[in-house]
VOPA-67841 format. One line per 2 residues: number of its first residue (from 0); their letters; for each residue x negated, y, z negated of C-alpha. Coordinates in steps of 0.001 Angstrom, whole numbers. Each point is the difference from the previous one (the first is absolute). Layout:
NUM) A) X/Y/Z ~ ...
//
This chain:
0) ML) 6205/-4802/1421 ~ -365/-1522/-3478
2) QS) -3130/-1862/1051 ~ -1449/3203/1447
4) KA) 695/1865/-3244 ~ -1605/-2776/-2033
6) EA) -3104/-123/2186 ~ -308/3785/-128
8) QE) 128/-138/-3786 ~ -2726/-2644/21
10) VT) -2342/2755/1168 ~ 1091/2123/-2956
12) IA) -758/-2858/-2406 ~ -3454/-569/1481
14) RA) -712/3721/-313 ~ 1238/68/-3606
16) VQ) -2304/-2899/-905 ~ -2918/1614/1803
18) IK) 234/3320/-1841 ~ 821/-1803/-3280
20) HK) 3480/1262/-760 ~ 1739/-1113/-3167
22) SS) 786/-3702/-108 ~ 3640/768/-812
24) LI) 359/1937/3254 ~ -1621/-2796/2024
26) AA) 2328/-2540/-1598 ~ 3039/2146/849
28) LA) -1110/430/3631 ~ -624/-3737/354
30) ND) 3423/-757/-1477 ~ 1729/2317/2489
32) TK) -1960/-1538/2869 ~ 1033/-3493/-1088
34) HF) 3661/1073/29 ~ -353/1356/3562
36) FE) -1338/-3357/1190 ~ 2738/-1835/-1910
38) EA) 2745/2025/1684 ~ -1568/-601/3405
40) DK) -113/-3755/-666 ~ 3668/-15/-1067
42) QL) 1002/1652/3260 ~ -1888/-2601/2037
44) AA) 1566/-2785/-2063 ~ 3324/877/1638
46) IK) -1420/-1270/3318 ~ 573/-3756/-146
48) KD) -2765/-862/2460 ~ -3156/-1024/-1788
50) EV) -1811/-513/3294 ~ 498/3694/735
52) VG) -576/1711/-3366 ~ -1730/-2765/-1979
54) KW) -3539/1259/508 ~ 1058/3595/-568
56) RK) 1659/-929/-3288 ~ -3129/-1847/-1146
58) YL) -1941/3212/507 ~ 2505/1950/-2096
60) QL) 22/-2671/-2697 ~ -3776/-3/-386
62) KI) 165/3778/-368 ~ 2700/-345/-2657
64) AF) -2130/-2452/-1979 ~ -3094/2142/412
66) YD) 1581/3225/-1242 ~ 1817/-1807/-2779
68) SY) -3433/-1109/-1198 ~ -1317/3523/550
70) TW) 2784/1507/-2089 ~ -584/-2251/-2996
72) CY) -3767/308/240 ~ 63/3753/-425
74) QG) 2833/-249/-2493 ~ -2328/-2232/-2017
76) VT) -2751/2622/284 ~ 2473/2586/-1289
78) EL) 888/-2212/-2975 ~ -3696/-506/-730
80) EK) -537/3754/-29 ~ 2773/223/-2633
82) EE) -1780/-2724/-2011 ~ 2874/-2429/583
84) CG) -2489/-2683/820 ~ 2288/-3021/-400
86) TA) 2503/1462/2446 ~ -2831/954/2332
88) VK) -1236/-3601/93 ~ 3510/-1235/811
90) CL) 387/2506/2861 ~ -3405/-818/1446
92) QY) 563/-3758/-235 ~ 3251/388/1938
94) AR) -1807/2190/2536 ~ -2609/-2743/431
96) DQ) 2699/-2631/576 ~ 1716/2174/2609
98) FI) -3312/656/1723 ~ -615/-3742/266
100) YC) 3525/-448/1370 ~ -656/2789/2512
102) GK) -3015/-1949/1267 ~ 2243/-3014/612
104) VC) 2488/2124/1940 ~ -2901/1330/2075
106) EQ) -823/-3583/1011 ~ 3639/-575/958
108) YK) -9/3183/2039 ~ -3108/-1026/1933
110) KA) 1548/-3382/808 ~ 3400/1409/929
112) VS) 1110/-390/3613 ~ 1359/2904/1988
114) YN) 2712/-520/2568 ~ -364/1429/3485
116) NA) 2988/-486/2284 ~ -803/853/3607
118) IL) 2494/296/2848 ~ -703/-3333/1666
120) FI) -1538/-2056/-2780 ~ -362/-275/-3753
122) NF) -3521/114/-1299 ~ -951/-700/-3598
124) QS) -3308/1500/-965 ~ -1772/1097/-3132
126) GA) 260/3693/-652 ~ -2348/2619/-1329
128) GN) -495/-2018/-3175 ~ -2676/-2054/1777
130) TV) -2312/2981/125 ~ 1282/2170/-2869
132) HP) -966/-1184/-3493 ~ 1608/2237/-2649
134) DK) -1737/-1870/-2820 ~ -3384/912/1474
136) AV) 677/3710/286 ~ -2277/2307/-1985
138) FF) 2937/1530/-1881 ~ 1203/-3464/-1034
140) LN) -3448/-1176/-1128 ~ -794/3199/-1882
142) YG) 3267/-217/-1887 ~ -729/-3604/-1003
144) TE) -3322/1115/-1492 ~ 1652/2880/-1881
146) LK) 2755/-2250/-1342 ~ -2500/-2534/-1287
148) RH) -2042/2736/-1700 ~ 3032/1560/-1727
150) LE) 1278/-3391/-1212 ~ -3370/-1015/-1410
152) KA) -308/3351/-1777 ~ 3494/-270/-1530
154) ER) -550/-3585/-1178 ~ -3438/847/-1397
156) EN) 1196/3052/-1927 ~ 3058/-1805/-1325
158) GF) -2151/-2918/-1164 ~ -2673/2109/-1724
160) IY) 1820/3156/-1111 ~ 3805/71/67
162) HQ) 1054/-3628/-593 ~ 3511/800/1220
164) KI) 2504/-2700/831 ~ 643/-406/3713
166) PE) 3773/391/586 ~ 1952/-2663/1859
168) KL) 1872/2496/2159 ~ -1196/2857/2131
170) PE) 846/3512/-1160 ~ 2705/1961/1762
172) LN) -1295/2277/2704 ~ 935/3637/-255
174) LK) -1956/1351/2933 ~ 670/3096/2042
176) AT) -2460/1160/2614 ~ -613/3738/-157
178) HG) -1943/-136/3257 ~ 338/-1990/3197
180) LA) 1689/608/3317 ~ 1095/3554/639
182) EP) 3740/592/37 ~ 1364/1267/3330
184) EV) 1121/3612/-46 ~ 3371/1005/1405
186) YS) -562/2051/3138 ~ 1640/3413/125
188) LP) -34/2447/2871 ~ -2050/3147/-599
190) EK) 1684/3385/1 ~ 458/1571/3396
192) RS) -2378/2852/691 ~ 1421/3369/930
194) FF) -1847/-85/3323 ~ 2257/-2732/1362
196) SQ) 3042/2240/-341 ~ -1496/2116/2801
198) IK) 147/-2878/2501 ~ 3083/408/2150
200) LD) 1468/-1780/2957 ~ 996/2457/2709
202) FK) 2715/-1735/1983 ~ -84/2789/2572
204) KL) -3421/-1217/1136 ~ 1066/-3480/1041
206) II) -1610/-682/3356 ~ 1626/-2374/2437
208) AQ) -2548/-1346/2481 ~ 777/-520/3647
210) DG) 261/-3796/-369 ~ 2812/320/-2517
212) DL) -2029/-864/-3098 ~ 509/2082/-3111
214) SF) -3070/1527/-1604 ~ 309/1513/-3452
216) LL) -2131/3009/-708 ~ -524/519/-3707
218) LL) -908/3625/-538 ~ -2047/573/-3116
220) TF) 428/3502/-1292 ~ -3635/737/-634
222) QK) 224/3779/9 ~ 1033/563/-3590
224) FQ) -2201/-2796/-1282 ~ -3066/1235/1910
226) NE) 528/3593/-974 ~ 289/-886/-3678
228) RN) -2654/-2714/-214 ~ -2539/613/2754
230) GR) 484/3610/1024 ~ 290/-951/3664
232) KS) 2233/1459/2660 ~ 3265/-1612/970
234) AR) -80/-3256/1917 ~ 571/264/3714
236) IT) 1785/-2833/1752 ~ -806/-571/3625
238) EK) 1225/-2731/2266 ~ -2211/-1917/2411
240) KY) 753/-2990/2151 ~ -1816/-3192/-975
242) PI) 823/-3578/1046 ~ 863/-1535/-3369
244) SK) 2257/-2780/1258 ~ -1579/-3190/1353
246) NP) 3338/-1341/1190 ~ -513/-1015/3680
248) MS) 3690/679/658 ~ -479/3652/-903
250) KS) -954/2193/2945 ~ -139/3210/-1930
252) QK) -2301/1542/-2502 ~ 1391/847/-3364
254) IM) -580/3301/-1666 ~ -2251/-367/-3009
256) PV) -145/2982/-2362 ~ -3409/1230/-1051
258) IL) -246/2092/-3142 ~ -2809/2502/88
260) CK) -1010/2293/-2817 ~ -1638/3336/493
262) R) -2554/1067/-2547
//
């Protein structure tokens, strides 16, 4: 479930970048997405069978590295907008390092071996990583271009304009996404309409068929409802014999009520 939530929020991030939301919002969304992947990886770490979950965990780990880089990239853009150019350079340099590390994890993921245990034999074969190349995806490549552009801009402006000292440590993140996945609403039953109080079960009209089966006839009191809502005459209930049971053991025909309304 955590992986599904994270991948759903990836769509939100891509949309936020596309329509050019504030960099602080994009950084907050990326940070939340990274935490979803981290929690999913921790849960898989409890399974002490690397041949079973090893490839899966590599996928989660490359996502963690990618969105860690994404977070600090847009945090650096936010710092640059506040003219904190030295801090911006530090954030973007860390984002670059994490992006390079993510590329290495992508290579490990592609080379990872999946484990397929059949009923009669054990077959080791390479998994989907042979055909799927995360580091060649358009989203991955576009982000690398954006990261490089932001870092070059921050270093250029700091060298020519601000001349701020680049800090040794990263700033503390105080991010809170105001948008993202919708919160589930608690379901509550709607109020019962007054019409349903007119539905009654007439136990006097229970019909016992000849084969011993019990058929329940639910009589809907349409008269008052029709007179008030539709202006029609009272409903007339007639009984006709129709074969409604397909049971071959039944030799009789049950009585099926037919409700007819006169206009």
